C-alpha positions in Angstrom: 0.0 0.0 0.0 2.8 2.4 0.7 4.2 2.1 -2.8 0.9 2.5 -4.6 0.5 5.9 -6.3 -2.6 8.0 -5.8 -5.5 7.2 -8.0 -6.0 9.5 -11.0 -9.6 10.3 -9.9 -8.3 11.4 -6.4 -5.7 13.6 -8.1 -8.3 15.1 -10.3 -10.6 15.8 -7.3 -7.7 17.6 -5.6 -7.1 19.8 -8.6 -3.7 18.1 -9.5 -4.5 17.7 -13.2 -0.9 17.2 -14.4 -0.3 14.5 -11.8 -3.6 12.8 -12.8 -2.6 12.9 -16.4 0.8 11.4 -15.6 -0.8 8.7 -13.5 -3.3 7.8 -16.3 -0.4 7.9 -18.8 1.1 4.9 -17.0 -1.9 2.7 -17.6 -3.6 4.1 -20.7 -2.7 4.8 -24.3 -1.7 8.4 -24.9 -4.8 9.2 -27.0 -7.1 7.8 -24.3 -5.7 9.9 -21.5 -7.3 13.2 -22.3 -10.8 11.8 -22.8 -10.7 9.8 -19.6 -9.3 12.7 -17.6 -12.1 14.9 -18.9 -14.6 12.3 -17.9 -13.1 12.1 -14.4 -13.2 15.8 -13.9 -16.8 16.0 -15.1 -17.7 13.2 -12.6 -16.0 15.1 -9.8 -18.0 18.2 -10.6 -21.2 16.3 -10.9 -20.7 14.6 -7.5 -21.6 17.9 -5.8 -24.7 18.2 -7.9 -25.9 14.7 -7.0 -25.2 15.3 -3.4 -27.2 18.5 -3.4 -30.1 16.8 -5.2 -30.0 13.8 -2.8 -30.1 16.1 0.3 -33.1 18.0 -1.1 -34.9 14.7 -2.0 -34.4 13.2 1.4 -35.6 16.4 3.0 -38.8 16.2 1.1 -39.3 12.5 2.0 -38.8 13.3 5.6 -42.1 15.1 5.7 -40.6 18.4 6.9 -43.1 20.4 4.8 -46.2 18.7 6.1 -46.5 21.2 9.0 -46.2 24.4 6.9 -48.6 23.1 4.3 -51.2 21.5 6.6 -50.4 23.4 9.8 -53.6 25.5 9.8 -55.8 22.4 9.2 -54.0 20.4 12.0 -54.3 23.4 14.3 -58.0 23.7 13.6 -58.5 20.0 14.6 -56.2 20.1 17.6 -57.0 23.6 18.9 -60.6 24.5 17.9 -61.2 28.2 18.5 -57.9 28.6 20.3 -55.5 30.4 18.1 -55.2 28.5 14.9 -53.6 31.4 13.2 -51.2 32.0 16.1 -50.0 28.4 16.0 -49.5 28.6 12.2 -47.7 32.0 12.5 -45.4 30.7 15.2 -44.4 27.7 13.1 -43.5 30.0 10.2 -41.6 32.4 12.5 -39.6 29.6 13.9 -38.4 28.6 10.4 -37.7 32.3 9.6 -35.6 32.8 12.8 -33.5 29.7 12.5 -32.8 29.6 8.8 -30.3 32.6 8.9 -28.5 31.0 11.8 -28.1 27.7 9.9 -26.8 29.5 6.8 -24.3 31.5 8.8 -23.1 28.5 10.8 -22.6 26.3 7.8 -20.6 29.0 6.1 -18.2 29.6 9.0 -17.9 26.1 10.6 -16.5 22.8 9.5 -19.5 20.9 8.2 -18.5 17.6 10.0 -18.1 19.5 13.3 -21.4 21.3 12.7 -23.2 18.0 12.1 -21.8 16.7 15.4 -23.1 19.8 17.2 -26.5 19.4 15.6 -26.7 15.7 16.6 -25.8 16.6 20.2 -28.3 19.4 20.4 -31.0 17.1 18.9 -30.2 14.4 21.4 -30.4 16.9 24.3 -33.7 18.4 23.1 -35.1 14.9 22.7 -34.0 14.1 26.3 -35.6 17.2 27.6 -38.9 16.5 25.8 -38.9 13.0 27.1 -38.2 14.1 30.6 -41.4 16.1 30.9 -43.7 14.0 28.7 -43.3 10.2 28.5 -40.4 9.8 31.0 -42.3 10.2 34.3 -45.4 8.3 33.0 -44.1 4.9 34.2 -43.9 6.3 37.7 -47.4 7.7 37.6 -49.0 4.5 36.3 
């Protein structure tokens, strides 16, 4: 493993085009190198597009937009005559308040570190919600 050279695709992803071309030159015919290198560079660029598409697709499948779309109807069923518009407005305001924070944090922080912080905060909030809702129920029953 220590003697193996870097792969041409990895070199292309790192922006080392001449090194990628030289690496491909050792295993391909000279006329094939340019075409394959162009294909590798296109695949590297398309990887970000597919990642962005996948994240958006998974977000939609998670059902995150159910509350903004059906929030008023859900509030009318759950809270008849008790502030349906207020509940819907608070949901929209929550999204409006936290979106700029998310954009700013993702621009200035390492994404892997930010994901860890988000996971930790989510676990903490879940624990808090469990502590005042279902947690004590076993002791009451």
